[in-house]
A tleap script that builds the chain and sets N, CA, C and O, in Angstrom:
source leaprc.protein.ff14SB
mol = sequence {
  NMET GLU GLU ILE ILE LYS THR ILE ALA ASN
  ASN LEU GLY ILE ASN ALA LYS ASN LEU SER
  ALA ASP THR ASN LEU ILE LYS ASP LEU GLU
  ILE ASN SER PHE ASP LEU VAL SER LEU ILE
  CYS ALA PHE GLU GLU LYS TYR ASP ILE VAL
  ILE LYS GLU GLU GLU VAL LYS GLN ILE LYS
  GLN ILE LYS ASP ILE VAL TYR LEU ILE GLU
  THR LYS LYS CGLY
}
set mol.1.N position { -7.407 15.852 -22.068 }
set mol.1.CA position { -7.323 14.636 -21.056 }
set mol.1.C position { -5.955 14.511 -21.252 }
set mol.1.O position { -5.602 13.886 -20.252 }
set mol.2.N position { -4.950 14.724 -21.936 }
set mol.2.CA position { -3.616 14.394 -22.012 }
set mol.2.C position { -3.001 15.429 -21.002 }
set mol.2.O position { -2.287 15.043 -20.077 }
set mol.3.N position { -3.240 16.501 -21.165 }
set mol.3.CA position { -2.334 17.796 -20.320 }
set mol.3.C position { -3.038 17.019 -18.619 }
set mol.3.O position { -2.515 16.590 -17.591 }
set mol.4.N position { -3.943 17.122 -18.944 }
set mol.4.CA position { -4.237 16.450 -17.224 }
set mol.4.C position { -3.517 14.959 -16.786 }
set mol.4.O position { -2.791 14.886 -15.794 }
set mol.5.N position { -3.655 14.414 -17.190 }
set mol.5.CA position { -2.473 12.904 -17.372 }
set mol.5.C position { -1.187 13.332 -17.166 }
set mol.5.O position { -0.700 12.897 -16.122 }
set mol.6.N position { -0.306 14.215 -17.979 }
set mol.6.CA position { 0.766 14.866 -17.692 }
set mol.6.C position { 0.928 15.270 -16.386 }
set mol.6.O position { 1.954 14.995 -15.765 }
set mol.7.N position { -0.147 16.008 -15.820 }
set mol.7.CA position { -0.264 16.813 -14.390 }
set mol.7.C position { -0.183 15.551 -13.234 }
set mol.7.O position { 0.335 15.493 -12.119 }
set mol.8.N position { -0.762 14.813 -13.856 }
set mol.8.CA position { -1.058 13.662 -12.493 }
set mol.8.C position { 0.903 13.159 -12.587 }
set mol.8.O position { 1.715 13.235 -11.665 }
set mol.9.N position { 1.134 12.702 -13.938 }
set mol.9.CA position { 1.961 11.920 -14.133 }
set mol.9.C position { 3.395 12.573 -13.310 }
set mol.9.O position { 4.229 11.952 -12.651 }
set mol.10.N position { 3.318 14.233 -13.659 }
set mol.10.CA position { 4.216 15.001 -13.105 }
set mol.10.C position { 4.729 14.760 -11.489 }
set mol.10.O position { 5.785 14.553 -10.891 }
set mol.11.N position { 3.208 14.935 -11.172 }
set mol.11.CA position { 3.124 15.029 -9.599 }
set mol.11.C position { 3.197 14.040 -8.754 }
set mol.11.O position { 3.447 14.299 -7.577 }
set mol.12.N position { 3.003 12.751 -9.159 }
set mol.12.CA position { 3.420 11.619 -8.753 }
set mol.12.C position { 4.839 10.737 -9.018 }
set mol.12.O position { 5.268 9.736 -8.444 }
set mol.13.N position { 5.313 11.436 -9.995 }
set mol.13.CA position { 6.823 10.973 -10.642 }
set mol.13.C position { 6.806 9.569 -11.172 }
set mol.13.O position { 7.471 8.632 -10.731 }
set mol.14.N position { 5.735 9.537 -12.446 }
set mol.14.CA position { 5.633 8.127 -12.696 }
set mol.14.C position { 5.383 8.642 -14.390 }
set mol.14.O position { 4.937 9.768 -14.611 }
set mol.15.N position { 5.637 7.927 -15.239 }
set mol.15.CA position { 5.373 7.861 -16.521 }
set mol.15.C position { 4.116 8.211 -17.033 }
set mol.15.O position { 3.172 7.459 -16.790 }
set mol.16.N position { 3.928 9.295 -17.746 }
set mol.16.CA position { 2.497 9.574 -17.801 }
set mol.16.C position { 1.969 8.685 -19.161 }
set mol.16.O position { 0.788 8.841 -19.470 }
set mol.17.N position { 2.892 7.660 -20.073 }
set mol.17.CA position { 2.455 6.409 -20.895 }
set mol.17.C position { 1.538 5.284 -19.973 }
set mol.17.O position { 0.459 4.803 -20.319 }
set mol.18.N position { 2.251 5.017 -18.754 }
set mol.18.CA position { 0.930 3.939 -18.169 }
set mol.18.C position { 0.029 4.580 -17.464 }
set mol.18.O position { -0.360 4.126 -16.388 }
set mol.19.N position { -0.396 5.640 -17.937 }
set mol.19.CA position { -1.990 6.153 -17.561 }
set mol.19.C position { -2.577 6.244 -18.456 }
set mol.19.O position { -1.993 6.516 -19.505 }
set mol.20.N position { -4.108 6.042 -18.439 }
set mol.20.CA position { -5.071 5.923 -19.368 }
set mol.20.C position { -6.492 6.506 -18.484 }
set mol.20.O position { -6.578 6.555 -17.257 }
set mol.21.N position { -7.464 6.885 -19.392 }
set mol.21.CA position { -8.537 7.261 -18.742 }
set mol.21.C position { -9.211 6.060 -17.704 }
set mol.21.O position { -10.193 6.342 -17.018 }
set mol.22.N position { -8.772 5.108 -17.674 }
set mol.22.CA position { -9.551 4.373 -16.719 }
set mol.22.C position { -8.709 3.790 -15.794 }
set mol.22.O position { -9.100 2.762 -15.241 }
set mol.23.N position { -7.312 4.382 -15.438 }
set mol.23.CA position { -6.192 4.042 -14.337 }
set mol.23.C position { -7.059 4.712 -13.326 }
set mol.23.O position { -7.686 5.764 -13.449 }
set mol.24.N position { -6.956 3.699 -12.035 }
set mol.24.CA position { -7.929 3.924 -10.935 }
set mol.24.C position { -6.778 4.268 -10.030 }
set mol.24.O position { -5.789 3.537 -9.979 }
set mol.25.N position { -6.902 5.508 -9.222 }
set mol.25.CA position { -6.116 6.369 -8.671 }
set mol.25.C position { -5.651 5.331 -7.067 }
set mol.25.O position { -4.807 5.422 -6.176 }
set mol.26.N position { -6.531 4.603 -7.347 }
set mol.26.CA position { -5.790 3.931 -5.496 }
set mol.26.C position { -5.710 2.513 -6.015 }
set mol.26.O position { -4.688 1.869 -5.776 }
set mol.27.N position { -6.593 2.028 -6.631 }
set mol.27.CA position { -5.863 0.589 -6.935 }
set mol.27.C position { -4.586 0.506 -8.013 }
set mol.27.O position { -3.623 -0.243 -7.855 }
set mol.28.N position { -4.748 1.330 -9.028 }
set mol.28.CA position { -3.515 1.185 -9.983 }
set mol.28.C position { -2.413 2.015 -9.409 }
set mol.28.O position { -1.315 1.659 -9.838 }
set mol.29.N position { -2.366 3.180 -8.426 }
set mol.29.CA position { -1.548 4.083 -8.814 }
set mol.29.C position { -1.301 4.103 -7.061 }
set mol.29.O position { -0.521 4.915 -6.562 }
set mol.30.N position { -2.043 3.141 -6.255 }
set mol.30.CA position { -1.993 3.415 -4.864 }
set mol.30.C position { -1.610 4.396 -4.227 }
set mol.30.O position { -0.748 4.258 -3.359 }
set mol.31.N position { -2.306 5.925 -4.583 }
set mol.31.CA position { -1.712 7.196 -3.888 }
set mol.31.C position { -2.696 7.147 -2.554 }
set mol.31.O position { -3.771 6.564 -2.410 }
set mol.32.N position { -2.164 7.726 -1.903 }
set mol.32.CA position { -2.848 8.298 -0.658 }
set mol.32.C position { -3.818 9.117 -0.412 }
set mol.32.O position { -4.652 9.247 -1.308 }
set mol.33.N position { -3.957 9.738 0.590 }
set mol.33.CA position { -5.256 11.186 0.550 }
set mol.33.C position { -4.055 12.136 0.265 }
set mol.33.O position { -4.248 12.865 -0.708 }
set mol.34.N position { -2.482 12.341 1.094 }
set mol.34.CA position { -1.458 13.481 0.904 }
set mol.34.C position { -1.584 13.742 -0.700 }
set mol.34.O position { -1.626 14.858 -1.218 }
set mol.35.N position { -1.627 12.719 -1.261 }
set mol.35.CA position { -1.162 12.414 -3.100 }
set mol.35.C position { -2.373 13.188 -3.474 }
set mol.35.O position { -2.190 14.337 -3.878 }
set mol.36.N position { -3.667 12.695 -3.393 }
set mol.36.CA position { -5.071 13.362 -3.914 }
set mol.36.C position { -4.967 14.738 -3.512 }
set mol.36.O position { -5.068 15.625 -4.359 }
set mol.37.N position { -4.803 14.958 -2.486 }
set mol.37.CA position { -4.692 16.864 -1.732 }
set mol.37.C position { -4.136 17.461 -2.922 }
set mol.37.O position { -4.651 18.305 -3.656 }
set mol.38.N position { -2.952 16.873 -3.012 }
set mol.38.CA position { -2.090 17.397 -3.676 }
set mol.38.C position { -2.285 17.605 -5.250 }
set mol.38.O position { -1.762 18.636 -5.673 }
set mol.39.N position { -2.867 16.902 -6.081 }
set mol.39.CA position { -3.231 16.773 -7.453 }
set mol.39.C position { -4.502 17.641 -7.138 }
set mol.39.O position { -4.616 18.589 -7.916 }
set mol.40.N position { -5.434 17.550 -6.233 }
set mol.40.CA position { -6.561 18.243 -6.551 }
set mol.40.C position { -6.134 19.968 -6.056 }
set mol.40.O position { -6.970 20.870 -6.096 }
set mol.41.N position { -4.935 20.140 -5.682 }
set mol.41.CA position { -4.392 21.262 -5.092 }
set mol.41.C position { -3.850 21.768 -6.891 }
set mol.41.O position { -4.064 22.951 -7.155 }
set mol.42.N position { -3.322 21.067 -7.806 }
set mol.42.CA position { -2.709 21.612 -8.789 }
set mol.42.C position { -3.591 21.717 -9.828 }
set mol.42.O position { -3.538 22.745 -10.503 }
set mol.43.N position { -4.423 20.839 -10.111 }
set mol.43.CA position { -5.612 21.095 -10.805 }
set mol.43.C position { -6.429 22.551 -10.395 }
set mol.43.O position { -6.553 23.433 -11.244 }
set mol.44.N position { -6.856 22.676 -9.300 }
set mol.44.CA position { -7.428 23.792 -9.267 }
set mol.44.C position { -6.667 25.192 -9.015 }
set mol.44.O position { -7.363 26.172 -8.749 }
set mol.45.N position { -5.125 25.336 -9.095 }
set mol.45.CA position { -4.746 26.203 -9.674 }
set mol.45.C position { -4.323 26.452 -11.030 }
set mol.45.O position { -4.454 27.530 -11.610 }
set mol.46.N position { -3.718 25.223 -11.589 }
set mol.46.CA position { -4.102 25.140 -13.214 }
set mol.46.C position { -5.349 25.267 -13.971 }
set mol.46.O position { -5.119 25.286 -15.180 }
set mol.47.N position { -6.373 25.345 -13.728 }
set mol.47.CA position { -7.367 25.739 -14.010 }
set mol.47.C position { -8.279 26.414 -13.386 }
set mol.47.O position { -9.470 26.187 -13.600 }
set mol.48.N position { -7.910 27.257 -12.602 }
set mol.48.CA position { -8.448 28.109 -11.529 }
set mol.48.C position { -9.616 27.850 -11.043 }
set mol.48.O position { -10.440 28.763 -10.974 }
set mol.49.N position { -9.916 26.621 -10.626 }
set mol.49.CA position { -11.489 26.050 -10.525 }
set mol.49.C position { -11.380 25.920 -8.668 }
set mol.49.O position { -10.321 26.043 -8.052 }
set mol.50.N position { -12.776 25.641 -8.008 }
set mol.50.CA position { -12.560 24.735 -6.524 }
set mol.50.C position { -13.401 23.685 -6.885 }
set mol.50.O position { -14.427 23.595 -7.559 }
set mol.51.N position { -12.592 22.800 -6.165 }
set mol.51.CA position { -12.941 21.452 -6.448 }
set mol.51.C position { -13.643 21.086 -4.858 }
set mol.51.O position { -12.837 21.242 -3.940 }
set mol.52.N position { -14.714 20.730 -4.539 }
set mol.52.CA position { -15.281 20.619 -3.371 }
set mol.52.C position { -15.174 19.410 -2.663 }
set mol.52.O position { -15.183 18.405 -3.373 }
set mol.53.N position { -15.062 19.222 -1.301 }
set mol.53.CA position { -14.541 17.752 -0.454 }
set mol.53.C position { -15.556 17.075 -0.690 }
set mol.53.O position { -15.242 15.888 -0.781 }
set mol.54.N position { -16.405 17.212 -0.806 }
set mol.54.CA position { -17.839 16.092 -1.642 }
set mol.54.C position { -17.296 15.584 -2.976 }
set mol.54.O position { -17.274 14.369 -3.175 }
set mol.55.N position { -16.800 16.547 -4.019 }
set mol.55.CA position { -16.595 15.967 -5.326 }
set mol.55.C position { -15.353 15.427 -5.415 }
set mol.55.O position { -15.041 15.091 -6.557 }
set mol.56.N position { -14.246 15.170 -4.249 }
set mol.56.CA position { -13.008 14.571 -4.647 }
set mol.56.C position { -13.084 13.711 -4.006 }
set mol.56.O position { -12.066 13.019 -3.995 }
set mol.57.N position { -14.419 13.160 -2.994 }
set mol.57.CA position { -14.894 12.314 -2.810 }
set mol.57.C position { -14.899 10.932 -3.885 }
set mol.57.O position { -14.411 9.813 -3.734 }
set mol.58.N position { -15.684 11.548 -5.041 }
set mol.58.CA position { -16.218 10.835 -6.276 }
set mol.58.C position { -15.373 10.091 -7.166 }
set mol.58.O position { -15.688 9.173 -7.923 }
set mol.59.N position { -13.869 10.805 -6.895 }
set mol.59.CA position { -13.102 10.468 -7.998 }
set mol.59.C position { -12.431 9.121 -7.763 }
set mol.59.O position { -11.830 8.702 -6.774 }
set mol.60.N position { -12.683 8.583 -8.887 }
set mol.60.CA position { -11.862 7.129 -8.295 }
set mol.60.C position { -11.047 6.861 -9.505 }
set mol.60.O position { -10.271 5.919 -9.347 }
set mol.61.N position { -11.014 7.366 -10.542 }
set mol.61.CA position { -10.345 7.064 -12.004 }
set mol.61.C position { -10.093 8.628 -12.385 }
set mol.61.O position { -10.546 9.645 -11.860 }
set mol.62.N position { -9.232 8.458 -13.456 }
set mol.62.CA position { -8.408 9.606 -14.093 }
set mol.62.C position { -9.535 10.240 -14.972 }
set mol.62.O position { -9.516 11.464 -15.094 }
set mol.63.N position { -10.719 9.371 -15.724 }
set mol.63.CA position { -11.854 10.059 -16.239 }
set mol.63.C position { -12.649 10.851 -14.852 }
set mol.63.O position { -13.022 12.010 -15.036 }
set mol.64.N position { -12.733 10.631 -14.382 }
set mol.64.CA position { -13.631 10.905 -12.935 }
set mol.64.C position { -12.966 12.727 -12.623 }
set mol.64.O position { -13.644 13.677 -12.232 }
set mol.65.N position { -11.446 12.724 -12.962 }
set mol.65.CA position { -11.188 13.759 -12.926 }
set mol.65.C position { -11.338 14.975 -13.887 }
set mol.65.O position { -11.573 16.157 -13.637 }
set mol.66.N position { -11.025 13.996 -15.653 }
set mol.66.CA position { -11.318 14.651 -16.462 }
set mol.66.C position { -12.787 15.262 -16.639 }
set mol.66.O position { -13.013 16.410 -17.023 }
set mol.67.N position { -13.391 14.662 -16.423 }
set mol.67.CA position { -15.023 14.916 -16.520 }
set mol.67.C position { -15.258 16.309 -15.469 }
set mol.67.O position { -15.818 17.322 -15.886 }
set mol.68.N position { -14.856 16.208 -14.378 }
set mol.68.CA position { -15.174 16.904 -13.099 }
set mol.68.C position { -14.396 18.633 -13.358 }
set mol.68.O position { -14.845 19.707 -12.958 }
set mol.69.N position { -13.177 18.386 -14.120 }
set mol.69.CA position { -12.139 19.876 -14.847 }
set mol.69.C position { -13.180 20.241 -15.727 }
set mol.69.O position { -13.683 21.353 -15.567 }
set mol.70.N position { -13.604 19.491 -16.649 }
set mol.70.CA position { -14.416 19.769 -17.764 }
set mol.70.C position { -15.780 20.476 -17.686 }
set mol.70.O position { -16.263 21.275 -18.488 }
set mol.71.N position { -16.362 19.930 -16.367 }
set mol.71.CA position { -17.690 20.270 -16.063 }
set mol.71.C position { -17.413 21.965 -15.223 }
set mol.71.O position { -18.055 22.960 -15.559 }
set mol.72.N position { -16.571 21.972 -14.353 }
set mol.72.CA position { -16.075 23.308 -13.767 }
set mol.72.C position { -15.845 24.123 -15.312 }
set mol.72.O position { -16.476 25.034 -15.848 }
set mol.73.N position { -14.952 23.539 -15.623 }
set mol.73.CA position { -14.546 24.607 -17.050 }
set mol.73.C position { -15.850 25.417 -17.826 }
set mol.73.O position { -15.749 26.415 -18.540 }
set mol.74.N position { -16.763 24.879 -17.563 }
set mol.74.CA position { -17.936 25.066 -18.326 }
set mol.74.C position { -17.903 24.935 -20.148 }
set mol.74.O position { -18.935 25.102 -20.798 }
savepdb mol mol.pdb
quit
């Protein structure tokens, strides 16, 4: 989870200490659709996975990204 939080913080230019598993991407971080697509691309490249559009729609909190990546990595 720490690595995922670091990636989010780096991509959004924020302090990782302000993030937790329960951080809501839209309500807490106010990210837009471009930011979310950039994050998804970063995770796909970093972990060599493919995240489908339907799966992206289900992402609300950081823990959702963690679960999705862990599931995809097997």
